[in-house]
C-alpha positions as CSV (number, residue, x, y, z in Angstrom):
1,M,-0.1,0.0,0.0
2,N,1.5,3.4,-1.0
3,S,1.4,6.5,1.0
4,E,-1.4,7.8,-1.0
5,S,-3.7,5.3,0.4
6,N,-2.5,5.8,3.9
7,K,-4.2,9.1,3.8
8,L,-7.6,7.8,3.1
9,T,-8.8,11.2,1.8
10,Y,-12.5,10.6,1.8
11,L,-12.3,9.1,5.6
12,T,-10.2,11.7,7.3
13,A,-13.1,12.7,9.6
14,Y,-13.7,9.0,10.7
15,P,-12.0,7.5,13.6
16,E,-8.6,5.9,13.4
17,H,-9.8,2.4,14.4
18,L,-12.3,2.5,11.4
19,Q,-9.5,3.7,9.0
20,A,-7.3,1.0,10.2
21,Q,-10.1,-1.4,9.2
22,V,-10.4,0.1,5.8
23,R,-6.7,0.0,5.5
24,Q,-6.9,-3.7,6.2
25,L,-9.7,-4.1,3.5
26,I,-7.6,-2.3,1.2
27,V,-4.2,-4.4,1.7
28,S,-6.1,-7.6,1.3
29,D,-7.8,-6.5,-1.8
30,Q,-11.3,-7.1,-0.1
31,L,-12.8,-3.5,-0.2
32,A,-14.8,-4.0,-3.5
33,S,-16.1,-7.4,-2.5
34,H,-17.1,-5.9,0.9
35,L,-19.0,-3.2,-0.8
36,R,-20.6,-5.9,-3.3
37,K,-21.6,-8.1,-0.7
38,K,-23.3,-5.3,1.6
39,Y,-25.0,-3.7,-1.5
40,P,-25.1,-6.4,-4.4
41,Q,-27.1,-4.6,-7.0
42,T,-27.1,-1.2,-8.5
43,H,-30.3,0.9,-9.2
44,A,-32.0,1.5,-12.7
45,I,-32.4,5.1,-12.7
46,R,-30.1,5.9,-15.7
47,T,-31.6,8.9,-17.4
48,D,-32.1,12.7,-16.3
49,K,-35.8,12.2,-16.7
50,A,-35.9,9.0,-14.3
51,L,-33.6,10.9,-12.0
52,Y,-35.9,14.0,-12.0
53,Q,-38.9,11.8,-11.2
54,Y,-36.8,9.8,-8.3
55,V,-35.8,13.2,-6.8
56,Q,-39.4,14.6,-6.8
57,D,-40.8,11.4,-5.4
58,L,-38.2,11.7,-2.5
59,K,-39.1,15.4,-2.1
60,S,-42.8,14.8,-2.0
61,A,-42.4,12.0,0.7
62,S,-40.2,13.9,3.0
63,L,-40.0,17.7,2.3
64,R,-43.5,18.5,0.8
65,N,-43.2,22.2,1.7
66,G,-39.5,22.5,0.3
67,D,-38.9,25.0,-2.7
68,Q,-39.6,23.7,-6.0
69,I,-37.0,22.0,-8.1
70,S,-36.7,23.1,-11.9
71,K,-34.2,20.8,-12.9
72,V,-32.3,17.6,-12.0
73,V,-29.6,16.1,-14.2
74,Y,-26.5,13.7,-14.1
75,D,-23.6,15.9,-14.4
76,N,-20.2,14.3,-16.2
77,K,-17.9,17.0,-15.0
78,L,-19.1,17.4,-11.5
79,H,-16.6,15.1,-9.7
80,V,-13.9,16.4,-11.8
81,I,-14.2,20.2,-11.9
82,K,-15.8,21.0,-8.3
83,N,-14.7,17.9,-6.6
84,A,-18.4,17.5,-5.4
85,L,-20.5,14.5,-5.9
86,G,-23.9,16.7,-6.1
87,T,-24.5,20.5,-6.1
88,H,-27.9,22.5,-5.3
89,T,-27.9,25.8,-7.0
90,Y,-30.4,28.5,-7.0
91,V,-30.8,31.5,-9.2
92,S,-33.1,34.5,-8.0
93,R,-34.4,36.8,-10.4
94,V,-36.9,39.6,-10.5
95,Q,-40.1,39.0,-12.3
96,G,-42.4,42.0,-12.0
97,S,-42.9,42.8,-8.5
98,K,-41.7,39.2,-7.3
99,L,-38.5,37.5,-6.6
100,K,-38.4,34.1,-8.4
101,T,-35.9,31.5,-7.5
102,K,-35.0,28.5,-9.5
103,N,-33.5,25.4,-7.9
104,E,-31.2,23.1,-9.7
105,I,-29.8,19.8,-8.6
106,R,-26.7,18.2,-10.3
107,I,-25.5,14.8,-9.5
108,A,-22.3,13.5,-10.6
109,S,-22.4,10.7,-13.3
110,L,-20.7,8.2,-11.2
111,F,-24.0,7.9,-9.3
112,K,-25.5,6.2,-12.4
113,T,-23.8,2.8,-11.6
114,V,-24.0,2.4,-7.8
115,P,-26.6,0.8,-5.5
116,E,-29.6,2.8,-4.9
117,E,-28.6,3.6,-1.3
118,F,-25.7,5.9,-2.5
119,L,-27.9,7.7,-5.0
120,K,-30.6,8.3,-2.1
121,M,-27.9,9.4,0.3
122,I,-26.7,12.1,-2.2
123,T,-30.2,13.1,-3.3
124,V,-31.2,13.4,0.3
125,H,-28.0,15.6,0.9
126,E,-29.0,18.0,-2.0
127,L,-32.7,18.1,-1.0
128,A,-31.7,18.9,2.6
129,H,-29.9,22.1,1.0
130,L,-33.6,23.4,-0.1
131,K,-34.3,24.1,3.8
132,E,-30.7,24.3,5.2
133,K,-27.9,26.0,3.4
134,A,-25.1,25.3,5.7
135,H,-23.8,21.8,6.7
136,D,-24.7,22.2,10.5
137,K,-26.5,20.0,13.0
138,A,-30.0,20.9,11.5
139,F,-28.7,20.0,8.3
140,Y,-27.7,16.6,9.1
141,Q,-30.7,16.3,11.4
142,L,-32.9,16.9,8.3
143,C,-30.8,14.3,6.1
144,S,-31.3,11.7,8.8
145,Y,-35.2,12.6,9.1
146,M,-35.4,12.0,5.2
147,E,-33.3,8.8,5.4
148,P,-32.7,7.2,8.8
149,N,-29.5,5.3,7.4
150,Y,-28.1,8.4,6.0
151,H,-24.7,8.4,7.8
152,Q,-24.2,4.7,7.3
153,Y,-24.8,5.2,3.4
154,E,-22.6,8.0,3.5
155,L,-19.8,6.0,5.1
156,D,-20.2,3.2,2.6
157,C,-20.2,5.8,-0.2
158,R,-16.8,7.2,0.8
159,L,-15.6,3.6,1.0
160,Y,-16.5,3.3,-2.7
161,L,-14.9,6.6,-3.4
162,T,-11.7,5.3,-1.6
163,Q,-11.9,2.2,-3.7
164,I,-12.1,3.9,-7.2
165,D,-9.5,6.5,-5.9
166,I,-7.0,3.8,-5.1
167,F,-7.7,1.0,-7.4
168,G,-9.7,2.6,-10.3
169,G,-12.5,1.0,-12.5
170,E,-15.8,-0.1,-11.5
171,V,-17.2,-1.9,-8.5
172,W,-20.4,-3.0,-9.9
173,S,-20.9,-3.8,-13.5
174,S,-23.7,-1.6,-15.2
């Protein structure tokens, strides 16, 4: 294992004992199989239209009074350019005497071929930004309200990012 994989970039906020377990999975080349065992299949939401509907369904189930979303798309450049997995943006403009806001959610294309739990985690994260702008306690409480397993899915998604960062390639076949 090289010094790069010792850093575990996506896991720096987690306790050392957990990072040690991950290093052991990496050394024994078992991280990908660990993830496949825990999450055996990927979702079928491959198009922007299907993604928009998926996000709207999650929003209406958990955040009925949140702002409307005008656009939801997979973004091929997102992970590379902004080093982000998803973004929530809004544009405000004046129309007559009213201020109109359009909300957009972009999700990194790497989420096209992952288990639904990872897609749900990033979607919930971006939806939470409709109500809470900052990554504070209220934000993460809202994420956990919308998806009770949010923190576990986030950790496992970080394991997936660590796997592709160190070994490259796909963990699940599309």
